[in-house]
GUTOR-283037 format. One line per 8 residues: number of its first residue (from 1); their letters; for each residue x, y, z of N, C-alpha, C. Coordinates in pm, whole numbers, plus 50000, padded with zeros to 5 digits. Layout:
BEGIN
NUM	a	X:Y:Z:X:Y:Z:X:Y:Z; ... $
END
This chain:
BEGIN
1	msdhihdv	37184:26251:40603:37069:26319:40546:37109:26449:40477; 37231:26494:40501:37273:26624:40448:37283:26625:40296; 37305:26508:40234:37319:26504:40088:37184:26497:40018; 37082:26470:40092:36949:26455:40033:36870:26584:40048; 36801:26624:39944:36717:26744:39950:36571:26701:39963; 36512:26733:40076:36372:26702:40101:36284:26811:40040; 36156:26782:40032:36062:26885:39985:36043:26991:40093; 36010:26947:40214:35977:27043:40321:36030:26991:40455 $
9	ivigggpg	36084:27082:40535:36113:27057:40676:36008:27131:40757; 35951:27065:40856:35857:27130:40947:35920:27131:41085; 35941:27251:41139:35998:27265:41273:35885:27293:41370; 35863:27200:41462:35755:27214:41560:35645:27113:41534; 35616:27028:41633:35519:26921:41615:35392:26938:41694; 35351:27064:41719:35221:27089:41779:35112:27073:41674; 34990:27119:41701:34882:27102:41605:34911:27159:41467; 34978:27276:41459:35007:27335:41329:35112:27257:41251 $
17	gataahdl	35225:27230:41314:35333:27160:41245:35297:27018:41211; 35233:26947:41304:35196:26808:41279:35093:26797:41167; 35001:26894:41161:34903:26894:41052:34969:26919:40918; 35062:27014:40914:35133:27042:40789:35209:26918:40743; 35281:26853:40835:35359:26734:40798:35268:26621:40752; 35156:26603:40819:35061:26498:40781:35006:26523:40641; 34963:26646:40615:34906:26678:40484:35007:26655:40372; 35131:26694:40396:35235:26677:40295:35265:26529:40273 $
25	avqghdvv	35274:26453:40381:35306:26312:40369:35195:26234:40301; 35071:26266:40333:34957:26197:40271:34958:26215:40120; 35004:26330:40075:35010:26356:39932:35136:26299:39867; 35217:26228:39945:35334:26161:39890:35459:26244:39884; 35462:26356:39954:35580:26443:39949:35681:26405:40055; 35804:26440:40030:35918:26407:40117:35929:26515:40225; 35882:26482:40346:35876:26581:40452:35942:26527:40579; 36011:26616:40649:36071:26584:40778:36005:26670:40885 $
33	lvdkegri	35955:26605:40989:35895:26675:41103:35992:26670:41220; 36019:26786:41280:36112:26796:41392:36038:26853:41513; 36049:26786:41626:35990:26838:41749:36080:26800:41866; 36093:26891:41962:36184:26863:42074:36118:26781:42184; 35984:26770:42179:35908:26692:42276:35934:26738:42420; 35855:26683:42512:35877:26709:42654:35820:26839:42705; 35750:26914:42616:35690:27039:42661:35544:27042:42620; 35458:27080:42715:35314:27086:42689:35269:27232:42700 $
41	kpcggaip	35204:27281:42597:35160:27420:42599:35043:27438:42695; 35043:27545:42777:34926:27573:42860:34807:27607:42771; 34701:27529:42780:34593:27540:42684:34466:27484:42745; 34354:27555:42724:34227:27506:42774:34183:27378:42705; 34235:27355:42583:34208:27230:42513:34077:27224:42439; 34013:27340:42414:33883:27341:42347:33900:27344:42195; 33823:27259:42127:33821:27261:41981:33675:27253:41933; 33639:27331:41832:33501:27329:41783:33474:27206:41697 $
49	tkaisefa	33347:27179:41676:33310:27063:41595:33364:27075:41453; 33381:27196:41404:33437:27215:41269:33578:27156:41260; 33658:27175:41365:33794:27121:41365:33790:26968:41367; 33697:26913:41441:33688:26767:41452:33659:26704:41317; 33567:26766:41241:33533:26711:41109:33637:26746:41004; 33685:26870:41006:33777:26917:40902:33912:26848:40907; 33956:26811:41028:34087:26750:41043:34079:26604:41089; 33962:26546:41074:33942:26402:41099:33996:26360:41236 $
57	ipqeqlvs	33953:26431:41339:33995:26398:41474:33901:26291:41530; 33952:26175:41564:33864:26067:41612:33808:26098:41750; 33690:26042:41776:33621:26069:41902:33705:26027:42023; 33788:25924:42007:33867:25879:42123:33971:25982:42167; 33999:26081:42084:34091:26187:42125:34022:26292:42212; 33890:26289:42217:33815:26384:42299:33798:26327:42439; 33854:26396:42537:33843:26348:42674:33710:26387:42736; 33643:26485:42677:33509:26523:42721:33447:26614:42616 $
65	kahaarii	33318:26640:42631:33245:26730:42543:33171:26832:42628; 33187:26958:42594:33117:27065:42666:32995:27106:42584; 32881:27112:42651:32756:27150:42585:32706:27286:42631; 32787:27352:42716:32747:27483:42765:32869:27557:42817; 32853:27687:42831:32954:27769:42896:32884:27855:43001; 32953:27878:43110:32902:27971:43211:32993:28092:43214; 32935:28210:43192:33011:28334:43189:32990:28404:43323; 33101:28436:43390:33092:28490:43526:33148:28632:43529 $
73	apsgksvd	33070:28724:43585:33105:28865:43592:33181:28897:43720; 33241:29016:43729:33313:29054:43852:33226:29050:43977; 33098:29078:43962:33007:29077:44077:32974:28936:44124; 33010:28837:44044:32973:28699:44074:32850:28654:43999; 32780:28748:43935:32664:28711:43854:32710:28625:43738; 32632:28523:43706:32672:28433:43598:32560:28417:43497; 32600:28383:43375:32506:28359:43266:32542:28225:43203; 32445:28138:43192:32466:28009:43125:32436:28023:42976 $
81	mtignigy	32530:27976:42895:32513:27977:42749:32513:27833:42701; 32394:27781:42672:32379:27643:42629:32390:27635:42478; 32467:27538:42429:32490:27525:42284:32365:27477:42212; 32290:27386:42270:32173:27331:42202:32213:27220:42107; 32138:27208:41998:32159:27093:41907:32246:27124:41787; 32323:27234:41793:32405:27270:41676:32549:27218:41687; 32582:27151:41795:32718:27097:41807:32763:27091:41951; 32893:27086:41971:32951:27081:42105:33096:27128:42094 $
89	vgmvdrdk	33154:27155:42208:33296:27190:42215:33371:27065:42259; 33458:27013:42175:33539:26899:42211:33656:26942:42297; 33689:26864:42397:33800:26895:42486:33910:26791:42469; 34033:26837:42449:34147:26747:42434:34252:26780:42540; 34332:26681:42575:34449:26702:42660:34571:26709:42570; 34642:26821:42576:34754:26843:42485:34866:26743:42507; 34880:26689:42628:34988:26593:42651:34964:26461:42578; 34840:26437:42535:34808:26317:42457:34776:26353:42312 $
97	fdpwlrer	34711:26466:42292:34666:26506:42159:34782:26537:42065; 34879:26615:42112:34993:26652:42027:35076:26530:41985; 35111:26439:42079:35184:26319:42034:35104:26235:41934; 34973:26231:41951:34891:26156:41855:34900:26220:41716; 34897:26352:41710:34908:26421:41581:35043:26393:41515; 35150:26393:41595:35283:26365:41540:35292:26221:41490; 35234:26129:41566:35236:25989:41524:35153:25969:41397; 35044:26042:41385:34964:26032:41262:35045:26079:41142 $
105	arqagady	35120:26186:41159:35205:26235:41050:35313:26133:41015; 35372:26072:41119:35477:25973:41094:35420:25852:41021; 35304:25806:41062:35244:25690:40996:35203:25722:40852; 35177:25848:40825:35142:25888:40688:35265:25892:40598; 35386:25887:40658:35507:25884:40577:35608:25992:40607; 35579:26080:40703:35675:26184:40738:35790:26125:40818; 35914:26165:40787:36027:26132:40872:36015:26215:41000; 36045:26155:41113:36028:26225:41240:36157:26223:41319 $
113	ivgsfkgl	36200:26341:41361:36322:26354:41441:36288:26426:41571; 36331:26370:41682:36316:26435:41811:36443:26515:41838; 36431:26644:41832:36547:26729:41850:36509:26876:41853; 36608:26962:41871:36586:27106:41884:36649:27181:41768; 36574:27278:41717:36624:27364:41610:36733:27456:41664; 36850:27458:41597:36963:27538:41644:37007:27646:41546; 36955:27643:41426:36995:27743:41328:36971:27694:41188; 37002:27778:41089:36982:27739:40950:37082:27809:40859 $
121	dqnadgtv	37098:27751:40742:37181:27810:40637:37095:27829:40512; 37111:27944:40448:37051:27966:40318:37153:27925:40212; 37116:27832:40126:37208:27777:40028:37197:27847:39893; 37306:27840:39816:37313:27910:39687:37208:27861:39588; 37165:27736:39602:37065:27682:39508:36922:27712:39549; 36903:27795:39654:36769:27833:39697:36710:27742:39802; 36783:27636:39838:36735:27548:39945:36776:27604:40081; 36723:27542:40186:36755:27584:40322:36796:27461:40402 $
129	tahiadka	36899:27478:40484:36947:27367:40569:36925:27401:40715; 36853:27315:40785:36826:27334:40927:36923:27251:41009; 36972:27307:41118:37061:27237:41211:36978:27192:41331; 36974:27062:41354:36890:27004:41458:36975:26925:41556; 36973:26963:41683:37044:26889:41787:36959:26770:41829; 37015:26652:41816:36943:26530:41851:36919:26524:42002; 36796:26492:42042:36764:26491:42185:36828:26373:42257; 36828:26257:42192:36882:26138:42257:37033:26137:42262 $
137	dkskthri	37095:26187:42156:37242:26189:42147:37288:26334:42136; 37328:26392:42248:37361:26535:42253:37477:26571:42161; 37561:26474:42128:37677:26502:42042:37641:26500:41894; 37518:26462:41864:37477:26445:41725:37395:26563:41677; 37432:26615:41560:37357:26725:41498:37314:26683:41358; 37185:26695:41332:37132:26665:41199:37139:26792:41114; 37183:26776:40993:37178:26885:40895:37079:26842:40787; 36962:26906:40788:36853:26864:40700:36828:26974:40597 $
145	tarmliga	36839:26938:40473:36821:27034:40363:36688:27008:40293; 36619:27117:40263:36489:27106:40196:36465:27228:40109; 36369:27213:40021:36332:27325:39934:36255:27432:40012; 36176:27389:40111:36096:27481:40190:36102:27442:40338; 36082:27539:40426:36078:27515:40569:35954:27583:40628; 35880:27509:40708:35765:27564:40780:35802:27576:40927; 35797:27698:40979:35825:27722:41120:35696:27720:41200; 35676:27615:41278:35555:27601:41360:35596:27572:41504 $
153	dgansavr	35698:27641:41549:35760:27611:41678:35719:27708:41789; 35595:27754:41784:35538:27823:41898:35561:27972:41905; 35507:28031:42013:35508:28177:42029:35650:28233:42037; 35742:28158:42095:35882:28201:42103:35964:28142:41989; 35904:28128:41875:35962:28059:41760:36109:28092:41735; 36193:27989:41745:36334:28006:41713:36353:28028:41564; 36266:27968:41483:36273:27989:41338:36247:28136:41306; 36145:28193:41368:36113:28334:41343:36227:28424:41388 $
161	rtafdkar	36284:28397:41504:36393:28481:41554:36517:28470:41466; 36537:28354:41405:36656:28333:41322:36639:28391:41182; 36521:28372:41124:36502:28404:40982:36436:28539:40957; 36379:28599:41061:36306:28724:41044:36368:28833:41131; 36329:28955:41104:36370:29067:41188:36323:29039:41330; 36414:29046:41426:36381:29011:41564:36273:29101:41623; 36256:29221:41567:36154:29312:41618:36015:29272:41571; 36010:29183:41471:35880:29143:41416:35821:29028:41498 $
169	qppyvfay	35741:29065:41595:35673:28963:41674:35537:29018:41716; 35438:28930:41731:35304:28976:41767:35294:29014:41913; 35191:29091:41952:35170:29120:42095:35126:28994:42170; 35153:28990:42299:35128:28870:42378:35052:28900:42506; 34984:28798:42555:34956:28789:42698:35033:28667:42744; 35061:28659:42874:35126:28539:42927:35019:28453:42989; 35011:28327:42947:34908:28235:42997:34969:28137:43096; 34890:28105:43198:34933:28007:43298:34812:27923:43336 $
177	heivkspa	34833:27791:43347:34724:27708:43398:34778:27593:43480; 34688:27534:43556:34718:27415:43634:34621:27306:43594; 34676:27189:43563:34594:27072:43536:34574:26999:43669; 34447:26985:43708:34416:26921:43836:34325:26801:43812; 34322:26711:43907:34230:26598:43897:34088:26647:43923; 33996:26611:43833:33857:26654:43848:33795:26588:43971; 33710:26660:44042:33649:26604:44163:33552:26491:44130; 33550:26390:44214:33460:26276:44192:33315:26314:44218 $
185	tpdpakfr	33292:26398:44320:33156:26442:44352:33156:26595:44366; 33156:26665:44254:33165:26811:44258:33034:26875:44304; 33044:26997:44352:32927:27079:44381:32878:27135:44248; 32760:27095:44198:32715:27139:44066:32697:27290:44055; 32683:27358:44167:32672:27504:44163:32806:27568:44131; 32915:27492:44154:33049:27547:44131:33118:27487:44009; 33088:27360:43979:33164:27289:43875:33075:27185:43810; 33079:27182:43676:33010:27078:43601:33104:27021:43496 $
193	adrcdviy	33102:26891:43480:33196:26824:43391:33166:26848:43244; 33046:26900:43210:33010:26924:43071:32996:27073:43041; 33059:27157:43125:33046:27301:43107:33181:27370:43123; 33209:27463:43034:33329:27546:43045:33294:27676:43117; 33366:27709:43222:33345:27836:43293:33447:27938:43246; 33398:28058:43212:33483:28168:43167:33460:28285:43261; 33567:28333:43324:33554:28432:43431:33612:28566:43386; 33526:28667:43378:33568:28803:43344:33571:28885:43471 $
201	dgrispdf	33688:28905:43526:33703:28971:43655:33845:29029:43659; 33855:29160:43684:33985:29226:43687:34079:29170:43790; 34027:29107:43895:34113:29046:43997:34177:28918:43944; 34108:28852:43852:34161:28730:43790:34253:28767:43674; 34208:28859:43590:34292:28912:43482:34246:29053:43449; 34337:29151:43454:34299:29289:43423:34278:29315:43275; 34316:29218:43188:34304:29244:43044:34269:29120:42963; 34238:29009:43031:34203:28886:42959:34091:28819:43039 $
209	ygwvfphg	34100:28690:43065:33996:28623:43142:34056:28500:43211; 33978:28440:43297:34017:28314:43360:33926:28203:43310; 33969:28077:43327:33889:27967:43278:33897:27845:43370; 33791:27766:43365:33786:27635:43427:33726:27542:43321; 33811:27462:43258:33769:27377:43146:33786:27230:43184; 33678:27156:43204:33688:27014:43239:33740:26930:43124; 33827:26835:43156:33883:26741:43058:33862:26598:43103; 33740:26564:43140:33718:26428:43189:33781:26408:43325 $
217	ehtsvgtg	33883:26323:43333:33949:26295:43460:34024:26416:43514; 34062:26508:43424:34137:26626:43464:34061:26753:43428; 34106:26865:43483:34047:26996:43455:34159:27098:43441; 34146:27186:43341:34241:27295:43321:34185:27420:43388; 34265:27479:43477:34227:27602:43547:34337:27704:43525; 34304:27818:43468:34411:27914:43442:34361:28050:43400; 34457:28136:43367:34427:28272:43325:34545:28326:43246; 34532:28449:43198:34641:28512:43124:34636:28663:43140 $
225	savkghsl	34748:28727:43119:34753:28873:43127:34883:28924:43068; 34877:29046:43014:34997:29113:42967:35045:29217:43068; 34974:29229:43180:35008:29330:43281:35118:29276:43371; 35232:29345:43369:35345:29303:43452:35310:29320:43600; 35347:29220:43677:35321:29225:43820:35193:29157:43862; 35106:29129:43765:34982:29058:43802:35015:28911:43826; 34978:28860:43940:35013:28723:43978:34914:28623:43918; 34957:28553:43815:34872:28453:43753:34852:28333:43845 $
233	keatrklr	34953:28299:43922:34940:28186:44015:34838:28217:44124; 34842:28339:44176:34745:28377:44279:34604:28380:44221; 34591:28430:44098:34460:28432:44032:34408:28290:44010; 34496:28200:43972:34456:28061:43950:34416:27995:44081; 34485:28028:44189:34447:27976:44321:34304:28019:44354; 34270:28146:44325:34135:28197:44351:34033:28125:44263; 34068:28100:44138:33978:28028:44048:33949:27888:44102; 34053:27821:44150:34035:27686:44203:33946:27687:44327 $
241	edagladc	33965:27785:44413:33880:27795:44532:33734:27814:44494; 33708:27907:44402:33571:27938:44363:33503:27821:44294; 33581:27737:44224:33524:27622:44153:33519:27497:44240; 33563:27507:44365:33565:27391:44453:33675:27293:44420; 33784:27343:44361:33894:27256:44317:34022:27279:44397; 34013:27354:44505:34134:27390:44581:34206:27268:44636; 34131:27167:44677:34193:27049:44738:34220:26938:44638; 34189:26960:44510:34214:26857:44409:34364:26848:44380 $
249	etvreega	34411:26728:44351:34554:26707:44325:34598:26782:44199; 34709:26851:44208:34766:26920:44092:34853:26823:44013; 34820:26804:43887:34893:26711:43802:35016:26778:43741; 34998:26900:43691:35112:26974:43637:35076:27123:43627; 35180:27205:43616:35164:27349:43600:35241:27392:43476; 35180:27481:43396:35244:27523:43270:35218:27671:43244; 35315:27735:43182:35300:27875:43145:35374:27905:43016; 35321:28000:42939:35384:28037:42811:35319:28163:42757 $
257	plplkpmr	35390:28237:42671:35327:28352:42606:35221:28308:42507; 35118:28391:42492:35007:28362:42402:34990:28479:42306; 35031:28465:42179:35020:28576:42085:34875:28601:42047; 34838:28727:42025:34697:28759:42002:34674:28844:41877; 34767:28838:41783:34745:28913:41659:34832:28854:41549; 34772:28818:41435:34852:28762:41326:34959:28861:41278; 35079:28810:41254:35185:28895:41200:35147:28943:41060; 35202:29056:41020:35171:29113:40889:35234:29033:40776 $
265	cwdngkni	35341:28962:40807:35408:28881:40704:35450:28748:40766; 35415:28638:40700:35447:28507:40753:35564:28440:40682; 35614:28501:40576:35720:28434:40500:35840:28526:40483; 35954:28466:40451:36078:28543:40435:36106:28581:40291; 36010:28553:40201:36028:28586:40061:36119:28490:39986; 36159:28381:40052:36250:28284:39988:36198:28141:40001; 36204:28090:40124:36176:27948:40142:36127:27912:40283; 36083:28012:40360:36038:27988:40496:35902:28054:40517 $
273	vlagdaag	35810:27982:40580:35679:28037:40613:35640:27991:40753; 35573:28078:40827:35537:28051:40966:35391:28009:40979; 35364:27923:41079:35229:27875:41104:35197:27881:41253; 35068:27885:41285:35024:27879:41423:35073:27992:41510; 35111:27961:41634:35156:28063:41728:35277:28139:41675; 35361:28074:41598:35480:28142:41543:35440:28258:41454; 35323:28248:41390:35272:28355:41305:35177:28447:41381; 35159:28421:41511:35070:28505:41592:34923:28470:41578 $
281	vvapssge	34893:28352:41528:34755:28319:41495:34685:28250:41612; 34652:28331:41712:34565:28291:41822:34456:28397:41830; 34332:28355:41846:34221:28449:41841:34224:28546:41958; 34217:28678:41932:34202:28773:42042:34072:28746:42115; 34060:28800:42234:33940:28788:42315:33920:28648:42371; 33924:28545:42285:33900:28408:42332:34027:28331:42361; 34138:28364:42294:34262:28290:42313:34261:28155:42244; 34163:28130:42158:34154:28000:42091:34268:27984:41991 $
289	giyyamlt	34335:27869:41994:34450:27852:41907:34460:27720:41833; 34399:27612:41886:34421:27480:41826:34368:27474:41683; 34244:27515:41664:34187:27509:41529:34267:27596:41432; 34300:27718:41476:34371:27809:41386:34513:27761:41357; 34575:27695:41453:34708:27638:41428:34700:27530:41321; 34601:27441:41335:34587:27332:41238:34554:27387:41100; 34467:27488:41096:34432:27547:40967:34553:27612:40901; 34631:27690:40977:34747:27755:40916:34854:27654:40878 $
297	grlcadaa	34864:27543:40955:34955:27436:40914:34918:27384:40776; 34789:27363:40755:34741:27316:40624:34765:27419:40515; 34737:27546:40545:34757:27651:40445:34905:27668:40410; 34992:27655:40511:35135:27668:40485:35187:27550:40403; 35134:27431:40428:35172:27315:40346:35133:27338:40201; 35012:27388:40179:34967:27418:40042:35056:27523:39977; 35089:27627:40054:35171:27736:40000:35311:27687:39965; 35369:27603:40052:35503:27549:40025:35504:27466:39899 $
305	leaiatqr	35401:27383:39880:35395:27299:39759:35377:27384:39633; 35298:27489:39646:35280:27578:39530:35411:27648:39495; 35485:27690:39598:35612:27757:39574:35712:27662:39506; 35710:27534:39548:35800:27436:39486:35759:27410:39341; 35629:27393:39320:35580:27359:39186:35603:27472:39086; 35583:27596:39132:35594:27711:39041:35732:27773:39041; 35816:27732:39141:35947:27793:39163:35936:27944:39183; 35829:27981:39249:35805:28123:39280:35783:28137:39430 $
313	atalksar	35876:28205:39497:35867:28221:39643:35746:28305:39684; 35694:28385:39592:35578:28468:39625:35455:28382:39659; 35457:28256:39617:35345:28166:39648:35330:28145:39798; 35437:28164:39874:35430:28146:40019:35333:28245:40083; 35313:28358:40020:35223:28460:40075:35077:28415:40074; 35049:28313:39996:34909:28269:39985:34856:28214:40117; 34944:28163:40204:34897:28110:40333:34829:28219:40414; 34897:28332:40429:34836:28441:40506:34718:28502:40434 $
321	krfmkdhg	34730:28519:40302:34620:28579:40227:34492:28498:40241; 34503:28367:40229:34386:28282:40240:34328:28285:40381; 34418:28287:40480:34369:28290:40618:34296:28421:40647; 34356:28532:40612:34295:28661:40643:34167:28684:40564; 34159:28629:40445:34036:28643:40367:33919:28577:40439; 33941:28461:40497:33834:28387:40562:33815:28423:40709; 33921:28469:40776:33914:28487:40921:33959:28624:40970; 34005:28709:40880:34055:28840:40920:33950:28924:40990 $
329	kvffvlgm	33826:28922:40939:33720:29002:41001:33686:28951:41139; 33685:28819:41156:33658:28761:41287:33765:28806:41387; 33892:28799:41346:34001:28840:41435:33992:28989:41468; 33952:29069:41371:33938:29213:41396:33828:29239:41499; 33713:29174:41481:33601:29192:41574:33640:29146:41714; 33706:29029:41723:33748:28978:41854:33850:29069:41919; 33939:29127:41839:34037:29221:41893:33972:29345:41950; 33871:29397:41879:33799:29514:41929:33721:29480:42055 $
337	mqyfwyss	33665:29360:42059:33594:29316:42180:33687:29316:42300; 33805:29258:42284:33898:29251:42395:33942:29390:42439; 33971:29475:42341:34018:29610:42371:33913:29688:42449; 33787:29674:42408:33682:29755:42472:33626:29690:42597; 33574:29567:42585:33499:29507:42694:33586:29459:42809; 33713:29430:42785:33799:29379:42892:33874:29490:42965; 33840:29614:42936:33921:29726:42988:33885:29767:43130; 33769:29730:43180:33731:29765:43317:33625:29668:43365 $
345	dkrrekfv	33613:29656:43497:33511:29566:43552:33370:29616:43523; 33353:29745:43512:33222:29799:43477:33179:29749:43339; 33273:29753:43245:33241:29704:43111:33229:29553:43109; 33309:29483:43188:33296:29337:43194:33157:29298:43245; 33109:29371:43343:32976:29343:43397:32869:29357:43289; 32880:29462:43210:32783:29483:43102:32797:29377:42993; 32921:29337:42968:32946:29234:42868:32878:29103:42907; 32891:29063:43033:32828:28941:43079:32676:28952:43072 $
353	tmcadpdv	32623:29071:43104:32478:29093:43093:32431:29070:42950; 32507:29119:42854:32469:29101:42713:32469:28954:42673; 32556:28875:42736:32564:28734:42701:32438:28657:42737; 32350:28717:42817:32224:28650:42852:32123:28657:42738; 32147:28744:42641:32053:28760:42531:32054:28636:42440; 31938:28578:42409:31933:28457:42325:31995:28476:42187; 31978:28595:42126:32037:28619:41994:32189:28622:42002; 32242:28684:42107:32388:28685:42127:32440:28544:42142 $
361	qrltwegy	32370:28464:42222:32416:28327:42245:32413:28245:42118; 32304:28254:42043:32292:28175:41922:32399:28213:41819; 32417:28343:41797:32515:28385:41698:32658:28357:41744; 32681:28366:41876:32814:28335:41930:32850:28190:41904; 32757:28099:41939:32786:27956:41922:32797:27918:41775; 32710:27973:41691:32719:27942:41548:32851:27991:41490; 32892:28110:41533:33019:28165:41484:33138:28085:41534; 33136:28045:41661:33248:27969:41717:33258:27830:41654 $
369	lnkklvrr	33147:27761:41648:33151:27623:41599:33180:27615:41451; 33135:27716:41374:33152:27713:41228:33265:27802:41179; 33321:27884:41270:33434:27970:41238:33405:28071:41127; 33285:28127:41131:33249:28232:41036:33156:28330:41105; 33164:28456:41060:33064:28552:41106:32931:28513:41045; 32827:28507:41129:32696:28464:41081:32625:28581:41016; 32599:28571:40887:32540:28682:40813:32393:28659:40775; 32346:28536:40795:32215:28504:40739:32098:28558:40821 $
377	dplahlki	32124:28620:40935:32017:28671:41019:32040:28818:41053; 32019:28907:40955:32047:29049:40978:31961:29109:41089; 31838:29058:41106:31751:29112:41210:31810:29087:41349; 31865:28967:41368:31927:28936:41497:32046:29028:41523; 32126:29054:41420:32241:29145:41437:32193:29285:41472; 32083:29330:41411:32030:29463:41440:31982:29470:41584; 31912:29366:41629:31864:29362:41767:31980:29368:41865; 32086:29294:41833:32203:29292:41922:32269:29429:41927 $
385	mvkdtaql	32277:29495:41811:32339:29629:41807:32261:29726:41895; 32127:29721:41888:32044:29809:41968:32063:29780:42117; 32068:29651:42152:32087:29613:42293:32226:29652:42343; 32327:29635:42257:32464:29675:42295:32469:29824:42323; 32406:29902:42235:32406:30047:42252:32338:30085:42383; 32227:30017:42412:32155:30045:42538:32243:30014:42658; 32320:29905:42651:32410:29872:42760:32517:29978:42778; 32574:30022:42666:32681:30121:42673:32632:30254:42732 $
393	lglartt	32510:30292:42697:32456:30419:42743:32389:30409:42879; 32387:30286:42933:32325:30268:43064:32175:30271:43061; 32115:30248:42943:31970:30252:42929:31905:30118:42956; 31986:30011:42952:31931:29877:42973:31926:29846:43121; 31820:29777:43161:31807:29740:43301:31893:29619:43330; 31974:29627:43436:32056:29512:43477:31983:29435:43583; 31987:29301:43568:31915:29217:43663:32015:29142:43749 $
END
C-alpha cells in the first residue's frame, strides 16, 4: 500500500472517524479507516433525534428510548423533565454501535485496517504517511500514504500528540462508568427503563454530575470529575445503591478522559485535521459527545476534500469555523453553566429547582434535540432570566 496515494486516511473508528470514512467512501473517494478495536469508551450512550435523522441511524441500533429525565439535587429532591411529543433521546450501546458504524463505512467502500497508529512522516510532495501496527500480525507494519489525514482517535489522540504541540490539549474531566444488567423488576421510585437520571451532588462529583442511563437489557451508571483524589468508583457504587442496582451483575467497567472545550485549532496547516474528542468537541455541562463527534467527522471530511480539490491547506480550517458558527454559542453557554452551577451544592440545589420550571424544560429539550439555541420565544427566555435572578438572590421560594 505504500506506493499508492489515497485521498484520506482516517485514524480512529469511533463515531467521528467512522462517519468521516463513510461520507468519503459514499462519495467515491479513496479512504482508509484505521481502528485498533477492543476498546469501548465510557459513555452514557445518549443521542438526540437530530442525530438519528441526520446520520441515518436505523432504529435497530437503539437499545432503548428515553422520554424523560429525572434531575436529582444534593438534598435528594428530584425534578422530572418529560420530553413530550417533540422527540426522544435514543440510547445506544457503544460496544455494538461503534462496530456497526465502522462496518457501514467499510460496506460503503472504505478500506479498513485493524491496527494502532505509531507515527507519521511528512513527505516532500505534501502527502502524509501513517505507520500502522497490524493488530493480528505484530510483525507487520502498514505504511499508508494519503493527501489528507483525519485524526479521530479520542481524547488521548496519538495523532494530536504526534502532529501538534504537545501542550495543545483541551481541559478534561475523567469519566468512569459501569455497565450493569438492568433489573427485571425495578423499583419505579428508583429506576425506570424509559428515563435518564442525572445526579447533581458534590459527593458524587464535585465539578460534574452522575448518571443512570438505561440501555434496555443493560444500564450505564457513572460519573466524572477533574478533582484529583475524588473516588469515581466509590461515587458509582453510591449511584448504584440509590438506583437499586447494587446487586445487578456488572458487565464491564470503563474509564477515560472526557475533554470539555473545543481546541482553538484543529489542523496543522498542511494535511491533518482533528475530529471529535481529539479536537476537544464534547459539550461542557452535559458531557454529550456522540452527535458532536459524528458532526465534526462529517465537517472534517468536507474540509479534507476541499483542501484536496483546491490544493489549499487553509481549507482545513473550515471544519472548526463551520462547527463554531453553528454550535460555539451553545458550548459557551454550557461552559458557563458548568462553571457556575456545578461549583457548590447550594448552587446545584438551586439549579435543580429551576429545572422544575415548564419554560426551562421546554427550551432545554428543544435545544438538546435540535442542537440549537431556541430563539423563537423571547418571552420564555425573559421569564427564565427573571426566575434565574430570583434564585440567585434567594428571592424565590424553594419547595
